[in-house]
C-alpha positions as CSV (number, residue, x, y, z in Angstrom):
1,M,0.0,0.0,0.1
2,T,1.5,3.3,-1.1
3,S,1.0,6.4,1.2
4,D,0.1,9.4,0.2
5,A,2.0,11.7,2.5
6,L,4.6,13.6,0.5
7,G,8.2,13.4,0.9
8,L,10.3,17.2,2.3
9,Q,11.6,17.5,-1.1
10,A,7.9,17.0,-2.9
11,L,6.6,19.1,-0.3
12,N,9.0,21.7,-0.8
13,R,8.1,21.6,-4.8
14,A,4.6,22.0,-3.8
15,L,5.6,24.9,-2.0
16,L,7.4,26.7,-4.9
17,A,5.0,26.1,-7.1
18,R,2.2,27.2,-4.7
19,Q,4.2,30.7,-4.7
20,R,4.6,30.8,-9.2
21,L,8.7,30.7,-8.4
22,L,9.1,27.2,-10.4
23,A,8.5,28.8,-13.8
24,R,8.0,32.5,-14.9
25,E,4.3,32.6,-16.5
26,P,4.1,34.4,-20.2
27,L,2.2,37.9,-20.0
28,P,0.5,38.8,-23.1
29,A,2.3,41.0,-25.4
30,G,0.1,44.7,-25.7
31,G,-1.3,47.0,-23.0
32,D,-4.8,45.4,-23.1
33,G,-7.0,44.6,-20.1
34,D,-5.8,40.8,-20.3
35,R,-2.3,41.9,-19.5
36,A,-3.0,43.9,-16.2
37,G,-5.4,41.3,-15.3
38,R,-2.7,38.9,-15.2
39,V,-0.7,41.2,-13.2
40,I,-3.7,41.5,-10.9
41,G,-4.2,37.8,-11.0
42,M,-0.6,36.9,-9.5
43,V,-0.9,39.6,-6.9
44,E,-4.3,37.8,-5.7
45,H,-3.1,34.5,-6.0
46,L,0.0,35.1,-3.7
47,A,-2.4,37.1,-1.0
48,G,-0.3,40.1,-1.7
49,L,3.0,41.0,-1.5
50,Q,5.3,42.5,0.9
51,A,5.6,46.3,0.1
52,Q,7.4,48.0,3.2
53,A,9.7,49.8,0.4
54,P,8.1,50.5,-2.9
55,F,10.2,48.4,-5.6
56,P,10.1,44.8,-4.0
57,P,6.5,44.1,-5.5
58,Y,8.2,44.8,-9.0
59,Y,11.1,42.1,-8.4
60,G,8.3,40.0,-7.1
61,L,6.3,40.2,-9.9
62,W,9.1,40.2,-12.2
63,S,10.3,36.7,-11.1
64,R,6.8,35.4,-11.7
65,L,5.6,37.1,-15.1
66,D,7.8,36.8,-18.3
67,G,8.0,40.1,-20.2
68,F,6.8,42.0,-17.0
69,R,7.4,45.7,-17.1
70,P,7.6,48.4,-14.3
71,D,4.7,49.7,-16.1
72,D,2.8,47.1,-15.8
73,L,2.6,47.5,-11.9
74,A,3.0,51.5,-11.7
75,E,-0.2,52.0,-13.7
76,L,-2.6,49.7,-11.9
77,I,-0.8,51.6,-8.7
78,T,-2.2,54.7,-10.2
79,G,-5.4,53.8,-11.1
80,R,-6.2,52.4,-7.6
81,Q,-6.7,48.7,-9.0
82,V,-3.7,47.5,-6.6
83,V,-2.8,49.5,-3.2
84,R,-0.1,49.7,-0.6
85,I,-1.7,49.6,2.7
86,A,-0.6,48.3,6.3
87,L,-2.4,44.8,6.6
88,M,-0.4,41.4,7.9
89,R,1.8,42.0,10.7
90,G,0.8,45.8,10.4
91,T,3.6,45.7,7.6
92,I,2.7,47.3,4.7
93,H,1.5,45.3,1.8
94,L,0.9,45.4,-2.2
95,V,-2.7,43.7,-2.7
96,S,-5.5,44.2,-5.1
97,A,-8.5,46.3,-4.6
98,R,-10.4,43.6,-4.3
99,D,-8.8,42.2,-1.6
100,C,-8.2,45.0,0.2
101,L,-11.6,45.1,0.9
102,T,-12.0,41.5,2.1
103,F,-8.7,41.9,4.4
104,R,-8.6,44.8,5.8
105,P,-11.7,44.5,7.9
106,L,-10.8,40.9,8.6
107,L,-7.5,41.8,10.3
108,Q,-8.3,45.5,11.9
109,P,-9.1,43.9,15.4
110,V,-5.2,42.5,15.3
111,L,-4.2,45.9,14.2
112,D,-6.2,47.3,16.8
113,Q,-4.8,45.1,19.5
114,G,-1.5,46.0,18.3
115,V,-2.0,49.5,18.9
116,R,-3.0,48.6,22.4
117,A,-0.2,46.5,23.3
118,G,2.9,47.8,21.1
119,F,2.3,51.7,21.0
120,A,1.3,51.5,24.8
121,R,4.7,53.5,25.6
122,Q,4.8,56.1,22.6
123,L,1.3,57.0,22.8
124,K,1.0,56.9,26.3
125,G,-2.2,59.5,27.4
126,V,-3.7,59.5,24.0
127,D,-6.9,58.6,23.3
128,T,-6.8,56.3,19.9
129,A,-10.5,57.3,18.9
130,V,-9.7,61.2,18.8
131,L,-6.2,60.2,17.1
132,A,-8.2,58.4,14.4
133,A,-10.6,60.8,14.0
134,E,-8.2,63.8,13.5
135,G,-6.1,61.5,11.5
136,R,-8.8,60.4,9.3
137,A,-10.1,64.3,9.1
138,L,-6.3,65.4,7.9
139,V,-5.9,62.9,5.2
140,E,-9.6,63.3,4.0
141,D,-8.9,67.3,3.5
142,K,-5.9,65.9,1.0
143,P,-3.4,63.3,0.8
144,R,-0.1,63.7,3.2
145,T,2.8,62.3,3.6
146,F,3.6,60.3,6.7
147,S,6.3,63.1,7.8
148,E,3.6,65.6,7.4
149,L,0.9,63.5,9.1
150,G,2.8,63.3,12.4
151,E,3.6,66.9,12.1
152,L,0.2,68.0,12.2
153,L,-0.8,65.5,15.1
154,S,1.9,66.9,17.0
155,A,-0.3,70.4,17.7
156,T,-2.4,68.3,19.3
157,W,-0.1,66.0,21.4
158,P,3.0,67.7,21.3
159,D,5.0,65.5,23.8
160,R,4.3,62.8,21.6
161,P,6.6,61.4,19.0
162,A,5.2,62.6,15.9
163,D,6.3,59.5,13.9
164,W,4.6,57.2,16.6
165,L,1.5,59.6,16.2
166,A,1.5,59.2,12.2
167,R,2.0,55.1,12.8
168,G,-1.0,55.1,15.2
169,V,-3.4,56.5,12.4
170,R,-1.8,54.2,9.8
171,T,-3.1,51.3,12.3
172,L,-6.1,52.4,13.1
173,V,-7.5,54.3,9.9
174,P,-7.2,52.2,6.2
175,L,-5.2,54.4,4.4
176,V,-3.9,53.4,0.8
177,Q,-0.3,54.9,-0.2
178,V,-1.0,57.4,-3.6
179,R,1.8,58.1,-6.2
180,R,2.1,62.1,-6.7
181,A,3.4,61.1,-10.0
182,R,4.1,57.9,-12.0
183,C,7.5,58.1,-10.2
184,G,7.1,60.8,-7.6
185,G,7.1,60.1,-3.7
186,E,3.8,58.7,-2.0
187,R,1.3,60.0,0.6
188,A,-1.2,58.4,2.6
189,S,-5.0,58.6,1.4
190,P,-8.0,57.3,3.5
191,C,-9.8,54.6,1.6
192,T,-12.9,54.9,3.1
193,R,-14.9,57.0,0.2
194,P,-17.9,55.2,-1.3
195,P,-17.2,52.3,-3.6
196,R,-17.4,52.2,-7.5
197,P,-19.9,51.3,-9.0
198,G,-19.5,47.3,-9.3
199,S,-17.2,47.4,-6.8
200,K,-17.5,44.5,-3.5
201,A,-15.5,42.5,-1.5
202,R,-15.6,38.6,-1.9
203,S,-16.3,36.2,0.7
204,V,-13.3,35.4,3.1
205,R,-13.4,31.4,2.0
206,R,-13.3,31.9,-1.9
207,T,-10.2,33.9,-1.2
208,N,-9.0,31.1,1.2
209,R,-9.8,28.5,-1.7
210,R,-7.0,29.8,-4.0
211,Y,-4.5,28.8,-1.6
212,Q,-5.5,25.0,-1.1
213,A,-2.1,22.8,-1.5
214,P,-0.1,20.3,-0.2
215,V,0.4,21.2,3.4
216,T,2.4,20.2,6.6
217,A,0.8,19.2,9.6
218,G,0.9,22.4,11.3
219,E,-0.8,24.7,8.3
220,H,-3.4,22.1,8.1
221,L,-4.4,22.6,11.9
222,W,-3.9,26.2,11.2
223,R,-6.6,26.7,8.1
224,K,-8.8,24.3,10.1
225,S,-8.9,26.3,13.0
226,G,-11.4,28.8,11.1
227,V,-9.4,31.9,10.9
228,F,-10.6,32.6,7.4
229,A,-14.1,31.0,7.9
230,P,-15.4,33.9,8.9
231,V,-17.3,36.2,6.1
232,L,-17.3,39.6,8.1
233,P,-19.2,42.9,7.0
234,V,-16.4,45.3,5.0
235,L,-15.8,48.9,4.9
236,S,-16.8,51.1,1.8
237,L,-13.5,51.8,0.2
238,G,-12.7,54.1,-2.8
239,L,-11.2,51.4,-4.5
240,A,-11.5,50.5,-8.2
241,P,-13.5,47.7,-8.5
């Protein structure tokens, strides 16, 4: 009787295949919607890419998509079809607008707990509800860099570090980073405007099904824990459908 269990080498190859790192997938020529759809599809398949710095997502997509050009991603960011936003572990990730609508509300309780636990010393005495409201008002007035946001918030909390005030707002309020120009700097902008027609979040169950693949015993238990099971209410985010 043969065993269905994967060996270590097979499991490693399965992981690389799931991450689309065994072979680069070809992108169609031209700049049509199918090409953009392939790029978005790769971002969604990966459930986002680490994007603390602006350039790593470009490297990650080039490593997986044959014929990928920087403009393929830059245009999607400019058009808000993909966004950079604080998500897993409170760090910036690049995700599609559709996945952002699902992921951020799901992770918000974890991010809120992170503020209470990790920002306690730096934001001691700061009412986080007031901080969130004031920060939201500032970025709804116009997009701002985190340095500008921190400096403006320091007028209310002069004894608190400006950068930590801005970090608190980024964690408490869903903000996307927008580009001032094609190759320019980036500013924070709220994603709380009504969605464009047809924009909606997909269920977390449907999203989770994209990542079914051979797993270790520990990962199997994590999936069975129900972390991705609930379909939670979502925010209305001003992102492209």
